[in-house]
N, C-alpha and C positions, 0 to 999 in steps of 0.2 A: 155241524158235523157233515152235512152235505158238501160245503164249500171245501172241506178237507179232503173229500173223495175226488172233486173236479181238479184241484190243483195238481196232483201226480199225473192225471192224464194230459193236462195242458203242458206240463213239463215234458212228458214223453213225446208229444208231437212237437213240440219246439225242437227237441233233441233230434228227432227223426229228419226234421226239415234241415237242422244244421249238418247232419252227416251228408244229406243229399247236396247241399250248398258246397259244403268244403271239398267233398270227393270230386264233384264236377268241376269246381274251380281248379283243384289241383291238375286235373286232366287237361283243363284248357291251358293252364300255365305251361305245362310239360309237352304240349303239343299231341297228347294222345287223343284229343278231341280237336279235329282240324278246324281251322277258319272256315266258316260257312255251313258246316256240317249240319244237316237236320237233326233235330231232337224230338223224339216220339215220347209223349207222356206215358203211352201204354207200355212202352219197351222200357222206359226209365222205371216205372212203377214195378215190374216184375224184376228187373235188374237190381234194385235195391230192396225189394220186398216190403215196400211201404204202400201208403195209402195214395190215393190221387192228389188228396190236398197237401200232402207233404211235399210230393213232387212240384205241383204247381207253386206252392209257396216258395220251394227252394229256387225255382225258376224265375220267380218274381224278384227275388232278392239278386239274383245273379244278373238279371236285366237292369235292375237299379244301380248296379256297380259297374255296368258296361262290359260284361263278359258274354252276355248272350243278347240277341235281338229277337223281340216279338214282332212277328207278321201278322197283319189282319187276316183272319180267317185261314191261315196257313201254318199256325203254330209257332213253334221257336227253333232258332238256329244258332250256332256259335258265332259270335261277333266276327266279322271279317277284318282283315288287316290291309292297311293302305298307308302309302307314304305321308299323306295329309294327316291320318291319325297319329302316325309316330312323332309328326311335329307337334301336333296339338298335345299330346302327352308329355313330350319334352318341354315345351313352353309352360305347361301348367306346373310341371315338376319344379323348373326353376323358381317359378314365383312362389309357390308355397315352401319349398325348401330355403330358399333364401330369407324368407320372413322368420321360419322357424329358427335358422341357424343363428340370425342376428340376436333372437331372443334368448337362445340357448347361450350364446357366448356371454350376453349381457348377465344373465342370472346364474350360470353354472358354478356350482361350488366344488370344493375339493374332491367329493365323492363323484362328481360328473367327470372332472379331469382324469381321476383314477379309472373310471370305467371306459372312457375313450382311450387312454393309454393301452389298457388291456386289449380292447377292440382293435385298436390299430396294430399292436403286436401280432395279434392272431392273423390279422389279414395279411400282414407282411410274410408270416410263415406259410400261410395257405396259398398265396399267389403262385400259379403255376411255374413261372419262370424260376422262382427261388426254391420250389419244391423238389425234392429228390424224385418224387414220382409225378409225372404230369397227369396222371388219371385222377388225381384228386379234385376234380371240378366241382363236386358237389359240396366239398368242405370249403372250397373257396367261395362259392355262392353263399353259404351261410355266414362265413366270415365277413363277406363284403356287405351282406344286409346289416350284419350287427354293428359294423363300423358306422353305416350311414344312420342308423336308429340311434347310436351312441351320441353322434354329432348334434342330434336335435333334442335328445332327452330332456333337457333342462328347459326347454321353451315354455313349459307352464300352460300349453294348450292342447287339450285332448283333441279337439277338433282338427287343428293342425296336424297332428300326429296321425289321426285317423286317414286325412286326405294324403298324407305322405306315403302311408302304408299301401293305399290302393294304387296311387300312380307309380310307386316303386314296382309293384307286381305287375302293373300294365306294361312298364318298360321292360321287365323281365322276360315278359312273353314274347317281345319282339327280339330280345337277345337269344332267346332259347330256339325261336324259329329261324333265326339266322344261321344256327349251328357254331356261332362264334363264342369263344369263352373270353379269351382276350387276343386281340389282333397282333400278329408278330410284329408288326411295325410300331406298335404302341408302347410306350413306357408308362404303363398304368401305375406302377409303384411310385413314380416321381409325382404323378397326378395326386394320389392320395397323400402322399408326403407332404405337398404344398396345401393342401386342404388342412391336414393334421397340424401342420407347423404354425398355420395362420391361426386356426382355432385354439391351440394352446397358449399363443401369445396374445390372445383377446383382441386379435385384429379383425373385426367383422367385415370390414371393406375388402381385404385380401383374401379372406376365406370364402366370401360369397363369390368373388371374382374367379378363385379357384375352381369352385363348386360349378359355377356355370360353365366355365371351359371344359370341365370333365364330362358334363352332360352334354354339351353340343358336340364334342368329339365323339362320343358313344353314339350319338344320333346320326352323325355323319358317316361312321364306320357301318351302321346298320343300314342307312340309305344306300351306300355303295354295294352292300350284300345282295341287294335285290337284282343287280345286273351280272350276278355270279349264276351260270347255269346250275351248279351243283347246290346252290343255297335253297334250304326249304323256304326261306322268306321270299326269295325271288319267285319261286313257283307259286306260292300262295297269292302273292299280289298280282300275278298275272292271270289268275283264275277269274 
């Protein structure tokens, strides 16, 4: 009976920790919490209306996933951004997604093809250059995520998919900070088309090559954004 009383409390504690984690991760992803910004446990406790332990556990998880940095005797701060980190994220993402994509193409069934086809169609419709309204960038971001998830969905590895999700979000943070949705000079539709066509043709080598080119071009554009005076990414890297 006593165990039955303990479990709900533990569940509530885990739930509160998850609220802290997910809310702060979203704020970091969207730039509402700036790179290098100090995080006060006392302030966060009041802000979320939760216990110190819930905030500490949330910060510990954010630290383990690379969103927050712990400073000895000085508390926590939002992880900074740098060109070196952007390149590291890009390199890791290429390695993880290339491995997952090869496996997904090898094992994908008709249901995988159908979901990939649907996801690609939504991405085409949501791409700002094709959309009647260029303000629908949130819809494009959702469609873009769905497409990349669909590509790898049949890889059969939960671990690879977990790493992919984390690296995708880390990459998205740089895109958001750059202020760029799709560079005007970039034909991102053709990039996605090449990845999609190769995947549907079960040509893993071509699909991985197209994916790698897609990621490297994204990184080069974000790298260039740091030189733009008006770019939030450039301002953050200079700090």
